[in-house]
C-alpha positions, 0 to 999 in steps of 0.5 A: 500499500503505498499512500504517498505515491496516490496523493500529489505533494504527500509527506512521505513522513505523515504518509509511513506514520499514518501507515503505521497507525492505521496497521495498529488500529486494525489490530486494534478494532480486530483484537477486540471486535468480538469482547465489543460485540459481545458486550453489545448484545449482553446490554441489547444496544446496536452499535448505532445506539452506541455512536448515539450514546457516545456523542451525547456522552461527549457532548456538553449540552443536549443537541436536536436530533437533527444534530445528531443526525448530522455529527454520526453521519447517520440518516435521520431516520435511522438517528429517530430510531436508534434514540427512540430504543435508548428512550425505552431503555432509560439510557436517552432522555427526550425532550421539547426544545426550549425554543422550537416545540416542534423540535426533540433536543436528547441528552445521554441519562446517568443509566446510557453514560455508563453503558458506553462507559462499560462499553469502551471498557471492553475495548479499554481492556483489550488495548491494554492486553495489547500494550502488555505484549510491548516490550518496556522500550517500546512501551516507554516511546509509545508513551513518549509519542502518544502523550503529547499528541493527545495534550495537545489536542485537548482528548 
């Protein structure tokens, strides 16, 4: 796979890191998918619902359904179905918009936040298993390079 040859003016150093990170992310996803999808099944929640919970858990304020759909890149009907199920389960609260009664806003409930955090813990456990297999020098190098980037991005 040679990304630099297909992108005019591409930076070979950026391409090399992007390819390495892509391989690492692919490995992490594959190695945690089984546990993650079993956790989804046990929780009785769809992938679209997890995406809704994740976005709402990080949101600083309730979101209108249209905003949620735009942020997720999903259709409004798909988001409405996902939200309906989450409201029935008590994971999300739906209310009328204060300024536009025709519009609905949604926010995550404490139960929804716990569900999302439990699901993310499954992914984190897989990441920890992978990191535990690294040599100490590899772990130190990875931490030294990732830490500053995460702090700069405010994540």
